[in-house]
DOFI-249709 format. One record per residue: residue number from 1; residue in three letters; x, y, z negated of N, C-alpha, C, O in turn. Coordinates in steps of 0.05 Angstrom, whole numbers, plus 5000, padded with zeros to 4 digits. Each point is the difference from the previous one (the first is absolute). Layout:
<pts>
+-----+-----+------+------+------+------+------+------+------+------+------+------+------+------+
:   k :   r :  n_x :  n_y :  n_z : ca_x : ca_y : ca_z :  c_x :  c_y :  c_z :  o_x :  o_y :  o_z :
+-----+-----+------+------+------+------+------+------+------+------+------+------+------+------+
: NUM : ALA :    X :    Y :    Z :    X :    Y :    Z :    X :    Y :    Z :    X :    Y :    Z :
...
+-----+-----+------+------+------+------+------+------+------+------+------+------+------+------+
</pts>
This chain:
<pts>
+-----+-----+------+------+------+------+------+------+------+------+------+------+------+------+
:   k :   r :  n_x :  n_y :  n_z : ca_x : ca_y : ca_z :  c_x :  c_y :  c_z :  o_x :  o_y :  o_z :
+-----+-----+------+------+------+------+------+------+------+------+------+------+------+------+
:   1 : MET : 6348 : 5175 : 5820 : 5024 : 4973 : 5015 : 5002 : 4977 : 5005 : 5010 : 4985 : 4983 :
:   2 : ASP : 4983 : 5007 : 5039 : 5002 : 4965 : 5003 : 5014 : 4983 : 4984 : 5020 : 5013 : 4995 :
:   3 : GLU : 4982 : 4968 : 4996 : 5025 : 4983 : 4984 : 5006 : 4976 : 5016 : 4981 : 4996 : 5016 :
:   4 : VAL : 5033 : 4992 : 4987 : 5024 : 4979 : 5021 : 4981 : 4978 : 4984 : 4994 : 5001 : 4976 :
:   5 : LYS : 4998 : 4978 : 5041 : 4982 : 4983 : 4996 : 5023 : 4973 : 5015 : 5013 : 5006 : 5021 :
:   6 : ILE : 4991 : 4963 : 4966 : 5030 : 4989 : 5013 : 4972 : 4974 : 4991 : 4994 : 5001 : 4976 :
:   7 : LYS : 4994 : 4985 : 5035 : 4998 : 4975 : 5004 : 5003 : 4972 : 5015 : 4998 : 4994 : 5024 :
:   8 : ILE : 5006 : 4995 : 4962 : 5018 : 4970 : 5018 : 4996 : 4981 : 5010 : 5004 : 4982 : 4984 :
:   9 : ALA : 4989 : 5010 : 5042 : 4979 : 4985 : 5007 : 5012 : 4975 : 5005 : 5020 : 4995 : 5013 :
:  10 : THR : 4966 : 4989 : 4973 : 5005 : 4970 : 5001 : 5015 : 4997 : 5027 : 4991 : 5010 : 5021 :
:  11 : ASN : 5035 : 4975 : 4979 : 5029 : 4986 : 5011 : 4999 : 5014 : 5030 : 5006 : 4990 : 5022 :
:  12 : GLY : 4979 : 5046 : 4969 : 5001 : 5018 : 5026 : 5017 : 5028 : 4998 : 5024 : 4997 : 5003 :
:  13 : PRO : 4968 : 5026 : 4993 : 5020 : 5021 : 4995 : 4992 : 5015 : 4973 : 4984 : 4996 : 4983 :
:  14 : TYR : 5032 : 5022 : 5021 : 4997 : 5025 : 4980 : 4980 : 5020 : 5013 : 5005 : 5017 : 5016 :
:  15 : LEU : 4965 : 4976 : 4971 : 4980 : 5038 : 5009 : 5008 : 5016 : 4997 : 4986 : 5008 : 4982 :
:  16 : VAL : 5030 : 5008 : 5021 : 4999 : 5026 : 4984 : 4978 : 5021 : 5009 : 4994 : 4999 : 5024 :
:  17 : SER : 4989 : 5024 : 4957 : 4992 : 5020 : 5009 : 5007 : 5032 : 4989 : 5014 : 5011 : 4982 :
:  18 : GLY : 4980 : 4992 : 5024 : 4999 : 5030 : 4979 : 5027 : 5025 : 5017 : 5009 : 4999 : 5023 :
:  19 : PRO : 4997 : 5019 : 4958 : 5013 : 5022 : 5007 : 5037 : 4980 : 5004 : 5015 : 5000 : 4981 :
:  20 : ILE : 4990 : 4990 : 5039 : 5031 : 4988 : 5001 : 5022 : 5012 : 5017 : 4995 : 5009 : 5023 :
:  21 : ALA : 5028 : 4993 : 4966 : 5022 : 5003 : 5020 : 5025 : 4979 : 4998 : 5014 : 5004 : 4980 :
:  22 : LEU : 4990 : 4984 : 5030 : 5011 : 4968 : 5015 : 5027 : 5011 : 5015 : 5002 : 5015 : 5020 :
:  23 : SER : 5021 : 4971 : 4963 : 5030 : 5003 : 5018 : 5011 : 4964 : 4995 : 4992 : 4980 : 4989 :
:  24 : ASP : 5039 : 5033 : 5032 : 5005 : 4969 : 4994 : 5010 : 5000 : 4973 : 4996 : 5011 : 4978 :
:  25 : ALA : 5029 : 4967 : 5038 : 5022 : 4997 : 4971 : 5020 : 5020 : 5002 : 5016 : 5003 : 4982 :
:  26 : ASP : 4982 : 5020 : 5051 : 5021 : 5024 : 4990 : 4981 : 5022 : 4989 : 5014 : 5016 : 4988 :
:  27 : GLY : 4961 : 4989 : 5011 : 4994 : 5014 : 4994 : 4993 : 5019 : 5033 : 5003 : 5024 : 5003 :
:  28 : ILE : 4990 : 4964 : 5009 : 4989 : 5016 : 5029 : 4978 : 4997 : 4999 : 4995 : 4976 : 4998 :
:  29 : ALA : 4989 : 5034 : 5002 : 4971 : 5003 : 5006 : 4987 : 4973 : 5024 : 5010 : 4988 : 5019 :
:  30 : ILE : 4969 : 5012 : 4972 : 4988 : 4984 : 5015 : 4963 : 5007 : 5011 : 4982 : 5000 : 4984 :
:  31 : ALA : 5014 : 5006 : 5042 : 4974 : 5008 : 5004 : 4980 : 4979 : 4981 : 5003 : 4977 : 4992 :
:  32 : ILE : 4978 : 5043 : 5005 : 4968 : 4975 : 4981 : 4992 : 5013 : 5039 : 5007 : 5020 : 5012 :
:  33 : PRO : 4978 : 4956 : 4996 : 4982 : 5001 : 5024 : 4989 : 5027 : 4993 : 4998 : 5008 : 4977 :
:  34 : GLU : 4993 : 5009 : 5047 : 4975 : 5023 : 4989 : 4976 : 4989 : 5002 : 4993 : 4982 : 5016 :
:  35 : GLY : 4995 : 5028 : 4966 : 4966 : 4991 : 4991 : 5000 : 4979 : 4987 : 4980 : 4986 : 5002 :
:  36 : ARG : 5040 : 5004 : 4984 : 4994 : 4975 : 4987 : 5002 : 5016 : 4974 : 5014 : 5019 : 4993 :
:  37 : ALA : 4956 : 4956 : 4990 : 5009 : 5007 : 4978 : 5006 : 4985 : 4978 : 5002 : 5009 : 4977 :
:  38 : THR : 5001 : 4959 : 5034 : 5014 : 4979 : 4993 : 5023 : 4993 : 5011 : 5003 : 5011 : 5022 :
:  39 : VAL : 5018 : 4971 : 4971 : 5019 : 4990 : 5019 : 5005 : 4978 : 4990 : 5003 : 5000 : 4976 :
:  40 : ALA : 4999 : 4978 : 5037 : 5010 : 4975 : 4998 : 5035 : 4987 : 5000 : 5013 : 4992 : 5019 :
:  41 : LEU : 4996 : 5011 : 4949 : 5037 : 4998 : 5009 : 5003 : 4971 : 4989 : 4992 : 4986 : 4981 :
:  42 : CYS : 5031 : 5011 : 5051 : 4994 : 4969 : 4996 : 5014 : 4983 : 4966 : 5010 : 5011 : 4980 :
:  43 : ARG : 4987 : 4965 : 5024 : 5015 : 4992 : 4976 : 5001 : 4962 : 4998 : 4995 : 4985 : 4981 :
:  44 : CYS : 5014 : 5011 : 5042 : 5011 : 4980 : 5009 : 5015 : 4993 : 5026 : 5002 : 4977 : 5009 :
:  45 : GLY : 5008 : 5050 : 5005 : 5027 : 4999 : 5007 : 4995 : 5002 : 5028 : 5016 : 5011 : 5015 :
:  46 : GLY : 4965 : 4980 : 4992 : 5004 : 4987 : 5021 : 4988 : 5017 : 5021 : 5006 : 4997 : 5023 :
:  47 : SER : 4974 : 5027 : 4967 : 4999 : 5023 : 5023 : 5020 : 5013 : 5011 : 5021 : 5004 : 4987 :
:  48 : VAL : 4975 : 5004 : 5041 : 5015 : 5006 : 5029 : 4997 : 5028 : 4995 : 5013 : 5016 : 5013 :
:  49 : ASN : 4969 : 4993 : 4968 : 4995 : 5026 : 5003 : 5004 : 5018 : 4968 : 4983 : 5017 : 4994 :
:  50 : LYS : 5042 : 4976 : 4987 : 4996 : 4989 : 4975 : 5005 : 5044 : 5001 : 5007 : 5014 : 5019 :
:  51 : PRO : 4986 : 4995 : 4950 : 4996 : 4991 : 4985 : 4965 : 4986 : 5001 : 4992 : 4983 : 4984 :
:  52 : PHE : 4993 : 5027 : 5037 : 4977 : 4998 : 4997 : 4995 : 4962 : 5015 : 5018 : 4985 : 5009 :
:  53 : CYS : 4949 : 5011 : 4987 : 4995 : 4968 : 4992 : 4986 : 5001 : 5036 : 4982 : 5015 : 5007 :
:  54 : ASP : 5033 : 4965 : 5009 : 4991 : 4994 : 5026 : 4977 : 4984 : 4997 : 4983 : 5007 : 5016 :
:  55 : GLY : 5010 : 4972 : 4968 : 4989 : 4970 : 4995 : 5014 : 4982 : 5000 : 4990 : 4977 : 4997 :
:  56 : THR : 5038 : 5028 : 5006 : 5015 : 4962 : 5000 : 4998 : 4985 : 4977 : 5002 : 4976 : 5000 :
:  57 : HIS : 4995 : 5035 : 4981 : 4996 : 4981 : 4970 : 4973 : 4984 : 4999 : 4992 : 4989 : 4979 :
:  58 : SER : 4995 : 5011 : 5048 : 4976 : 4979 : 5003 : 5017 : 4986 : 5030 : 4990 : 4981 : 5013 :
:  59 : LYS : 5031 : 5029 : 4993 : 5009 : 4978 : 5015 : 5025 : 4980 : 5000 : 5008 : 4985 : 5018 :
:  60 : ILE : 5001 : 5021 : 4957 : 5016 : 4989 : 4982 : 4993 : 4982 : 4978 : 5009 : 4979 : 4991 :
:  61 : GLY : 4971 : 5037 : 5002 : 4990 : 4979 : 4976 : 5012 : 5005 : 4967 : 5000 : 4988 : 4979 :
:  62 : PHE : 5008 : 5037 : 5033 : 5005 : 5021 : 4969 : 4990 : 4996 : 4987 : 4976 : 5006 : 5005 :
:  63 : ASP : 5026 : 4985 : 4975 : 4993 : 4987 : 4961 : 5014 : 5003 : 4985 : 5017 : 4985 : 4992 :
:  64 : ALA : 4973 : 5053 : 4997 : 5006 : 5013 : 4972 : 4996 : 4981 : 4974 : 4985 : 4981 : 4999 :
:  65 : ALA : 5033 : 5029 : 4980 : 4987 : 4990 : 4977 : 4969 : 5019 : 5000 : 4995 : 5023 : 5009 :
:  66 : SER : 4977 : 4950 : 4968 : 4979 : 5024 : 5006 : 4999 : 5019 : 4976 : 4988 : 5022 : 5002 :
:  67 : LYS : 5022 : 4973 : 4979 : 4998 : 5019 : 4984 : 5039 : 5021 : 4992 : 5024 : 4995 : 5001 :
:  68 : ALA : 4967 : 5018 : 4995 : 5023 : 5016 : 4976 : 5010 : 4983 : 4977 : 4989 : 4985 : 4985 :
:  69 : VAL : 5038 : 5025 : 5017 : 5008 : 4973 : 4972 : 5000 : 5017 : 4981 : 5000 : 5024 : 5005 :
:  70 : ALA : 5001 : 4965 : 4971 : 4990 : 5020 : 4978 : 5025 : 4996 : 4986 : 5015 : 4980 : 5000 :
:  71 : GLU : 4989 : 5049 : 4982 : 5025 : 5016 : 4997 : 5006 : 4979 : 4980 : 4980 : 4990 : 4990 :
:  72 : SER : 5043 : 4999 : 5001 : 5012 : 4986 : 4976 : 5017 : 5027 : 4975 : 5013 : 5021 : 5002 :
:  73 : GLY : 4982 : 4968 : 4985 : 5010 : 5017 : 4969 : 5001 : 4997 : 4983 : 5008 : 5018 : 4985 :
+-----+-----+------+------+------+------+------+------+------+------+------+------+------+------+
</pts>
């Protein structure tokens, strides 16, 4: 069975590949575009095609944290 992989693009979307099921906050299924092995999920908040990325991050100068924050504890 394939595994789900998520890659964080620098100042861009989450790139998700593998067998996923996507739903909104109410649990309503969101169709994955047919024939897509990878989807790009918006993380800048500016896409007009949410939850999918439409490239707006590059137009608005989205600047994400460059590294994950280490867990403290």
